[in-house]
N, C-alpha and C positions, 0 to 999 in steps of 0.2 A: 967480668963486667957485662959481657954479652948476655949471659943467662939472667942477670938481675933485671935487665931491661925488658925481658920477655916473660913476665909472670903470666900464668894461665888464668883462665876464667874461674872466679871463686866457686861458682856452682859446680863446674866440672871437677875442680879440686876436691870439693866436699864429697861428691859421689865417688871419686877415686879413693878417698880416705876410707869411707864406709865399706867400699867393696874390697879393697886390699886388706884393710884392717880386719874385717870379719873373716875373710878367706884365711889369712895367716893365723889368727887366733883359733879358729875352728879346726884348722889343720893340726895345730898343737893339741887342742883339747880332745880331739877325736881319739887320742891314744894316751894322753898325759897320765891319767889315773892308772891305767894298766902298766905303763912304764914305771911309775912310782911303786906299784905293788910287786911286780914281777922282776924288774931289773934292779931297782934301788932297795927292794925288800923292806919297805916301810910297814910297821905294824899299825893297828888302828889308832893308837894314841899318837904316833908320829904323823899319820895322815891328817888327823885333825889339827895337830900343832902346826902343820904346814899352812892350813887355812887360817889359823889364828895369827900366825906370823904375817900373812898377807893383810889381814884386817888391821893389825897393829900398825903396819907400815902405811896403810892408807890413812888411818886415823892421825898418826903423827905427822904425815906429810901434808895434810890439808892446809895448814897455815903457810909454810914456806912456799909451796907450789902456788897458793892463791896470791901471795905477795908478788911473785914473778909475773903471773898472768895479769894482775890488776895494775901494777906499776910500770912494768917494762914492755912486755910483748906477749900477746896471746899466741901469736905464731911461734915464737921461741919456745913457749911452754909446750905446744903440741909437738914440735920437732924433738925437743928433749924427751918428752914422754914416750914417743914411739921408739926412740933410740935406746932408752933405758929398758923398756920392755924387751926389745930385741936382744940386748946384752944379757938380760936375766935369763931368758929362755935358752939362749945359746949356752950359757953356763950350765944350766940343768941338763941339756941334751948331751953335752960333751963329758960331763963329770957325774957319773951315777952314784952319788953319795947323799946322805941325809943333809950334811952341811951345805952342799952345793944347791940342793933343792930349797933349803931355807934362804940361802943367799939370793936365789932366783926370785923367791917370793918378795923379798925386801925390794929388789930392783923393779919387779913387776908392779908391786903396790905403789911405789913412789912414781913410777912412770905413768900408771893409769890415773893417778891423782893429778898429775900434770895435765893429762889430756882431758879428763872429766871437767866439764864446765867451760874450760878455755876453748875447746873445739866448738861447742854450741855458741859461745859468746862471739868467737871469731866469725862464725857463719852468719850470725845476725848482723854484725857490723859490716861485713863485706858484701853480703847478698842483699841486705835490707829487710826490715821487719815485714814488709808486705809480701815478700817472696820466700821468706825463710821457712814458713810452714810447709810449703810444697817441697822445699829442699829436704826437710826432715822426713817427710813421707817417702819421697823417692829414695833417700838414703837408707831408710829402714827396709824398703823392698829389695834394694840391691844387696844389702847386708844379708837378708834372709836367703836370697838366691845363692850368694857366695858361700854361705855356710853349708847349704845342701850340696854344693859342688866339692867343698873341701873335705867333707867327712869320708866319702868313698876313696878319694885320693889318699887321704891320711892312712886309712886302713890298708890300702894297697901298698904303700911305701913301708908300713910297719911290718908287713909279712916278710919283707926282705931284710929289714933291720929296724928294730922297734923305735930307735931314737931318730930315724930319718925325718919323720914328720915334724918333730920338735925343732930339729936343726934347720930344716927348710923354712918353717914358719918364722923362726927367729931371724933368719937371713932376710926374708921378705919384710919383716918389721924394720930391720936396719936399713934396707934399701928405701922403704917408704919414708923413714926419717930423713935420709939423705936427699931424696927427691923433693920433699917438702921444704927442706932448707934452701934449695935452689929456686924452686918454682912457685912456692906458696906466697900469694900476695898479702899485703897488710897495709891498706891505705887509709882506713877509717878508724884506727885505734886511737883512743884518748885515755891517758892514765886515769884511773878512778880517783875521785876526791878522797882526801885523807881519811875522812870519817867513814868511807865505805870500803877501805882496804882491809884485807885479811890480817889478823893479828891474834895472838893468844888472848889478849884482852877482849877483842871483838868476839872471839869464840865463846869466852866465858859469859860476856854480856848477852850473846845470842841465846845461850842455854837458860840464863835467868829470865830473859824476856819471853822466850818460848815457853818456859815453865809457867810463868804467870798467865800467859794466854791460854794454855791448856787447862790449868786449874779453874779458870773462869768458864770453861766450856765443857759440859758433861760428855758430849759426844767425842770431842777431841781427847778427853781423858780415857775414854773407852778405846779409841783407836790407838792411843799410845800403849796401852796394856797389850792389845793384840799385836802391835809391832814388836814389843819387847819379847813376848813369848815365841812369836814366829822366828825372830832373829836367833834366840837361844837354841831353837831346835834345828834351824836350817843347816848349820855347819856339819852336824853329825850326819844328816841324811845325804847331803851333797858329797861328803868325803868318804862315806862308808858303803854307798850303794854298789860301787864297782867291786870292792873287796867282798861284799856279800855274794854277788854273782859268781866270782871266781872260786871262793873257798867253800861255799855252802851248796853249790849246785853242780851237776854234771851237764855240760853243754851237749845238745843233741848232735848226733852224727849225721844229720840231714845233709845230703850231697857232699859229705866229708868236709864241711865248712869248719875252718879253724875258729877258736874262740875270739880271735881278733876280728874276723869277719862278722861274727855274731854281735860283737860290740858295735860294729858299724851299722848293722841292722837295727840294733836297739836305739842308737843315737838318731839315725835317720827316721825311724818310726816315731820317736819322741818329738822330733822337730815337726814332722808333717802332721801328726795328730794334734799337737798343741796349737799350731798355726790354724788348723781347720776349725777346731772347737772354739778357739778364742774368737775367730772371725764370725762364726755363726752366732755366738752369744752376743758379741758386740753389735751385730745388726738388729738384735731383738731387744736389747736393753738400752733405753735412752738415758743419757747422762743426767737429765733433769728429773727422772723418776727415782727419787732418793731411796724410798723404801724398797722398791724392786731391785735396785742396785745392791743394797745391803743383803737382801735375800739371796741373790746370786752368789755374793761373796761368802755368805754363810754356808750355802750348799757346797761351794768349792772347798771350804775349810773342812767340812765333814768328809768330802771325798778324799782330801789329802790325808786326814787322820786315819780314816778307814783303809785307804790304800797303803799307808806305811805299815799299819798293823798287819794287814794281810800279806804284804811283801816280806815282813820279818818272819812270819809264821809259815809261809808257803813251803810245801813239801816237794814240789817239782819245778823245773825250770819254766815251763810254759805258764803256770799259774803265777809264778814270781814275775814274769815278764808283763803279764796283763795287769797285775796289781801295781807294778812299778809305773806303767804307763798311766794308770788311773791317778796315782798320786801326783805324777808330773803334770797331768792335765788340770787337776785341781788347783795346783799352785800357779801354773801359767795362765789359766783363764781368769783368775782373780787379779793378776798383776796390773792390767791396764786400768782397772777401776780404782785401784788403791790410791793413787795420787789424786784422782778426781774426788774421791771421798774426803781426803784431807782438805783440798782446796775449797770444796763446798761448805765445809764447816769452819773455815778460817776467815777472820775479818781481812778484807783486802790489804789494809795497811800493815798487818802482821803476818801476811801469808808467807813471804820469803823466810822470815825468821822461824815460823812454825815448821815449814818444810825442812829447813836446815837442821832444826833440832831433831826431827824424826829420823833424819839420816844419821845423826850422831847416836841416837838411841839404838838404831839398827846395828851399827858397828860395835857398840859396847855390848849389846846382847850376844852377838856372834862370838866376840872375844871371851865373854863370861861363860857361855854355855857349851862351846865346843870341846874344850879339854876334858870336862867331866864325862861327856858321852864317849870320847875316845878312850878314856881310862877304863870305862865299863866294857867297851869293845875288846880291849886288850886283856883285862883280868877275867871277865866273865865270858862273853861271846858277842859276836856281831849281831845276832838276833836280839840279845838283851839290849844292846846299844840302840838299835833301831826302835825297839819298843819304848825305850826311854825318850827318844825324840818325839814319839807320838804322845807319850804321857805329858811331856812339856807343853805340847799344843793343846791338851785337854781343857785348861782353863779358858781358852778362847771360845769354847762352846757357850759358856756363861756370858762372856763379854759380847758375843754376837747376839744372843737373846736380848741382852740389855740394849744393844744398839738398835735392834728392831723396834723395841718400845720407844726409844728416844727419837727414832727417825720420823715418827708421827707427830713429834712435839717441837723439836728444835728448829731454829731458823737456819736456812742455808743461804749461801752467798753465791749465786750463779755468776759465772764469768765466762767470756768467750774462750779464754785460755784453756779452761777445763774441757770444753767440747773438743777443741783441737787435740788435746792430750789423749782423749779416749779414741778419737778417730785414728790417730797414729798407731 
């Protein structure tokens, strides 16, 4: 009873969530793919099926987790979410088998769906709409710092035992869930009206309404096509890049660094380069300059496609590293502008529906495209699989050219929310 009477400040709690959550997950992800390849011995198809299982879990969990957050408690949803993620990663770290990894993805997917949306909604309720923007920015900054601290620690622990970072990250997530269960306040929650609650019927209606809105807007239709092809290609690139480094290249013997240390360098370099380039571009591209924003995203898409092709065909480690970083920069730099692009081209009254529909299309695209790329990686080669992902992205060149033409004609819907999104 004593603990319940002394809930902590919501702003401090949110910063704690972003800091510990980011630190724990990056501790796990710093070595997770290497663990799955070298210890669990997953082949390319299995690696991609792991990602597909995660996407299916997220997709199926959206309605039941939304019901809990809308009707009962966002605080409860966040606590359950981090607890499920912790249990999932603990399962993966303790049992090195394909089945355990799949089970971990189911728990992680369900847990992350509990947290997604509920965490932001809780923050807006408890901190207030006037101050929540600052909280999101500060939380993002703390999360970035935490990720940079977690990567070298994860690599250092993995040198002694490769599953240590996964187990430690899982324990931190479980402790975070317990901590939030005791000290996380919730004073301003009000159950959503019946018509706004999550349900399978509501999801179906959202897809229909979103489809109607998209078909009436030529630019949204183009963005939808870009989203679908990007989603179909992303799972293969994300899941097979580490396997490509391990199996197709010899790591340099520079200072006698182990390959685990090299992966730490790769991850750290990716984070620092992406953050730097993204910030430089963000400062030079204004959210209200629609055509300029589309040009930047088109350039990023070309860099991503070219980077993946060069990464797949590289003959030595250093060239592969440079081209991998180029591909990562291309995708990361475009990401902050993507949601702004959707909102600018959506009518305000339909904006939430359109955004939700695009999220569903992204999930379905990853589920549909991943296994085929993984099968090619297993039967043919990893290089062939990565080239396939770049080929899947190729139609986006046409769609971006089309978008550039439409950007000079279509009406946009400026909104303060968009500006804040890009600034974050």
